[in-house]
C-alpha positions as CSV (number, residue, x, y, z in Angstrom):
1,M,-137.7,65.1,105.4
2,K,-135.4,63.3,107.4
3,I,-134.9,59.5,106.4
4,D,-132.8,57.1,108.9
5,R,-130.2,55.0,107.7
6,Q,-132.1,51.6,107.8
7,Q,-134.8,52.8,106.0
8,L,-132.4,54.0,103.3
9,N,-130.4,50.5,103.3
10,P,-133.1,49.0,100.4
11,I,-132.7,51.9,98.4
12,L,-128.8,52.2,98.3
13,S,-128.7,48.5,97.6
14,Q,-131.2,49.1,94.7
15,W,-129.1,52.2,93.6
16,I,-125.9,50.4,93.8
17,K,-127.1,47.3,91.7
18,W,-128.5,49.5,88.9
19,D,-126.4,53.0,88.8
20,K,-124.9,52.6,85.1
21,D,-122.2,55.4,86.5
22,L,-121.2,52.5,89.1
23,A,-121.2,49.7,87.0
24,A,-119.4,51.4,83.8
25,C,-116.2,52.2,86.3
26,L,-116.0,49.3,88.6
27,R,-116.4,45.4,88.2
28,D,-118.8,43.2,90.0
29,I,-116.2,42.2,92.5
30,Q,-116.0,45.7,93.7
31,L,-119.8,46.5,93.2
32,K,-120.0,43.1,95.9
33,L,-117.5,45.0,98.2
34,L,-119.2,48.5,98.1
35,Y,-122.4,46.7,98.8
36,D,-121.0,44.8,101.9
37,R,-119.3,47.7,103.1
38,I,-122.2,50.5,102.6
39,V,-125.1,48.8,103.0
40,Q,-124.5,45.7,104.8
41,G,-122.0,47.9,107.3
42,M,-119.6,45.1,107.4
43,N,-116.2,46.0,109.0
44,Y,-112.7,45.4,107.7
45,T,-112.0,42.8,109.5
46,D,-115.5,40.7,108.7
47,L,-114.7,41.9,104.5
48,A,-111.1,40.4,105.6
49,K,-112.7,36.6,106.4
50,T,-115.1,37.0,103.8
51,Y,-112.7,37.6,100.7
52,Q,-109.9,35.9,102.6
53,S,-107.7,38.5,103.1
54,T,-106.0,41.0,105.8
55,P,-108.2,44.0,107.0
56,K,-105.4,46.0,106.1
57,L,-105.4,45.2,102.5
58,I,-109.4,45.3,102.2
59,Q,-109.2,49.1,103.9
60,E,-106.7,50.1,101.2
61,I,-108.6,48.3,98.0
62,F,-111.6,49.9,99.5
63,H,-110.0,53.5,99.7
64,A,-109.0,53.0,96.0
65,L,-112.6,51.9,95.2
66,L,-113.5,55.2,96.6
67,L,-111.1,57.3,94.6
68,R,-111.9,55.2,91.5
69,I,-115.7,56.5,92.2
70,E,-114.4,59.6,92.6
71,R,-112.9,60.0,89.3
72,H,-115.7,58.6,87.0
73,C,-119.0,59.4,88.8
74,P,-120.7,62.6,89.7
75,K,-119.4,64.5,93.0
76,Q,-122.3,63.8,95.0
77,T,-122.1,60.2,94.3
78,S,-118.6,60.1,95.7
79,A,-119.4,62.2,98.8
80,L,-122.2,60.5,99.9
81,L,-119.9,57.2,100.0
82,K,-117.3,58.7,101.5
83,E,-119.5,60.1,104.1
84,L,-121.1,56.7,104.6
85,N,-117.6,54.9,104.9
86,A,-116.3,57.9,107.1
87,E,-118.9,57.3,109.7
88,L,-118.4,53.6,109.6
89,E,-114.9,53.8,110.3
90,A,-115.5,56.0,113.1
91,A,-118.0,53.5,114.6
92,E,-115.4,50.6,114.3
93,N,-112.6,53.2,115.9
94,G,-114.8,53.9,118.9
95,K,-115.2,57.3,118.2
96,R,-119.2,57.1,117.7
97,K,-121.2,54.7,119.7
98,A,-122.7,53.7,116.4
99,V,-124.2,55.2,112.8
100,Q,-127.3,57.5,113.0
101,T,-126.8,58.9,109.7
102,V,-130.0,61.2,109.0
103,F,-130.2,62.2,105.5
104,E,-131.8,65.4,104.6
105,F,-133.7,65.2,101.1
106,D,-134.6,69.0,101.0
107,R,-131.6,70.1,99.1
108,I,-132.0,70.7,95.4
109,F,-128.9,70.1,93.2
110,L,-128.9,71.6,89.7
111,N,-127.1,69.9,87.2
């Protein structure tokens, strides 16, 4: 089964809001930044305007946020968020026309 990114955004937003692992390792402002970047698809310039900072600083903060998630959350969680962020960065740099992620849910991960 393949799901388009636009169909997945409501699921991602609820997951970010209610995930216990993310809530345990991140503060509210960090969760808001993660939501704005991953679900809303905001670029670093727009995030800098929203949070009254520079795009370079927001980018460094977001990469530090991803490292924190990598250390405290399951590997699949951090891998998915890194992949989504990489696609957004590629779209910002003009390497891809638009973010067209298709997720495959036919893989099974054993705990």
